[in-house]
MARBAKOL-872026 format. One record per residue (C-alpha): residue number from 1; x, y, z; residue in three letters. Coordinates in steps of 0.5 Angstrom, whole numbers. Layout:
REM MARBAKOL-872026
+-----+-------+-------+-------+------+
| seq |    px |    py |    pz | type |
+-----+-------+-------+-------+------+
| NUM |     X |     Y |     Z |  ALA |
...
+-----+-------+-------+-------+------+
REM end
This chain:
REM MARBAKOL-872026
+-----+-------+-------+-------+------+
| seq |    px |    py |    pz | type |
+-----+-------+-------+-------+------+
|   1 |    38 |   -39 |   -43 |  UNK |
|   2 |    40 |   -46 |   -45 |  UNK |
|   3 |    36 |   -52 |   -43 |  UNK |
|   4 |    41 |   -54 |   -38 |  UNK |
|   5 |    41 |   -47 |   -35 |  UNK |
|   6 |    33 |   -48 |   -34 |  UNK |
|   7 |    34 |   -54 |   -31 |  UNK |
|   8 |    38 |   -52 |   -26 |  UNK |
|   9 |    34 |   -46 |   -24 |  UNK |
|  10 |    28 |   -50 |   -24 |  UNK |
|  11 |    32 |   -55 |   -19 |  UNK |
|  12 |    33 |   -49 |   -15 |  UNK |
|  13 |    26 |   -47 |   -15 |  UNK |
|  14 |    24 |   -54 |   -12 |  UNK |
|  15 |    29 |   -53 |    -7 |  UNK |
|  16 |    27 |   -46 |    -4 |  UNK |
|  17 |    19 |   -49 |    -4 |  UNK |
|  18 |    21 |   -56 |    -1 |  UNK |
|  19 |    27 |   -55 |     2 |  UNK |
|  20 |    27 |   -62 |     5 |  UNK |
|  21 |    27 |   -64 |    -3 |  UNK |
|  22 |    33 |   -66 |    -7 |  UNK |
|  23 |    32 |   -64 |   -14 |  UNK |
|  24 |    38 |   -67 |   -16 |  UNK |
|  25 |    36 |   -74 |   -15 |  UNK |
|  26 |    30 |   -72 |   -20 |  UNK |
|  27 |    30 |   -75 |   -27 |  UNK |
|  28 |    28 |   -69 |   -32 |  UNK |
|  29 |    21 |   -73 |   -34 |  UNK |
|  30 |    19 |   -75 |   -27 |  UNK |
|  31 |    13 |   -72 |   -23 |  UNK |
|  32 |    16 |   -68 |   -18 |  UNK |
|  33 |     9 |   -68 |   -14 |  UNK |
|  34 |     9 |   -75 |   -14 |  UNK |
|  35 |    17 |   -75 |   -12 |  UNK |
|  36 |    17 |   -70 |    -7 |  UNK |
|  37 |     9 |   -70 |    -4 |  UNK |
|  38 |     8 |   -63 |    -7 |  UNK |
|  39 |     1 |   -61 |    -5 |  UNK |
|  40 |    -3 |   -56 |   -10 |  UNK |
|  41 |    -1 |   -50 |    -6 |  UNK |
|  42 |     6 |   -52 |    -6 |  UNK |
|  43 |     5 |   -53 |   -14 |  UNK |
|  44 |     2 |   -46 |   -15 |  UNK |
|  45 |     8 |   -43 |   -11 |  UNK |
|  46 |    13 |   -47 |   -16 |  UNK |
|  47 |     9 |   -44 |   -22 |  UNK |
|  48 |     9 |   -37 |   -19 |  UNK |
|  49 |    17 |   -37 |   -18 |  UNK |
|  50 |    17 |   -40 |   -25 |  UNK |
|  51 |    13 |   -34 |   -28 |  UNK |
|  52 |    18 |   -29 |   -24 |  UNK |
|  53 |    24 |   -33 |   -25 |  UNK |
|  54 |    23 |   -33 |   -33 |  UNK |
|  55 |    19 |   -27 |   -34 |  UNK |
|  56 |    14 |   -31 |   -37 |  UNK |
|  57 |     6 |   -32 |   -35 |  UNK |
|  58 |     4 |   -39 |   -34 |  UNK |
|  59 |    -4 |   -39 |   -35 |  UNK |
|  60 |    -8 |   -43 |   -30 |  UNK |
|  61 |   -10 |   -48 |   -35 |  UNK |
|  62 |    -2 |   -50 |   -36 |  UNK |
|  63 |     0 |   -50 |   -29 |  UNK |
|  64 |    -4 |   -58 |   -28 |  UNK |
|  65 |     1 |   -61 |   -34 |  UNK |
|  66 |     7 |   -57 |   -32 |  UNK |
|  67 |     9 |   -63 |   -27 |  UNK |
|  68 |    16 |   -65 |   -29 |  UNK |
|  69 |    22 |   -61 |   -30 |  UNK |
|  70 |    22 |   -62 |   -37 |  UNK |
|  71 |    15 |   -60 |   -39 |  UNK |
|  72 |    17 |   -54 |   -35 |  UNK |
|  73 |    23 |   -53 |   -39 |  UNK |
|  74 |    20 |   -54 |   -45 |  UNK |
|  75 |    14 |   -49 |   -44 |  UNK |
|  76 |    19 |   -44 |   -42 |  UNK |
|  77 |    23 |   -45 |   -48 |  UNK |
|  78 |    17 |   -44 |   -52 |  UNK |
|  79 |    14 |   -38 |   -49 |  UNK |
|  80 |    20 |   -35 |   -49 |  UNK |
|  81 |    21 |   -36 |   -57 |  UNK |
+-----+-------+-------+-------+------+
REM end
């Protein structure tokens, strides 16, 4: 899966969890929690969806630093390598 495909899938996950958000306006390195006022519960829902979508386990200790599309994409690529 290419980085562009991962980023697009992540935008879809954010749209599902926060339907009022428009992730197409989000820079890849921008903190989506701040940009869309994502609370900790919705962030957990996003991390759960990332685990399910990409078939990787996101350890609780990693979740706090995975706050941008690029960080998540980099993490997914490394986890699948």
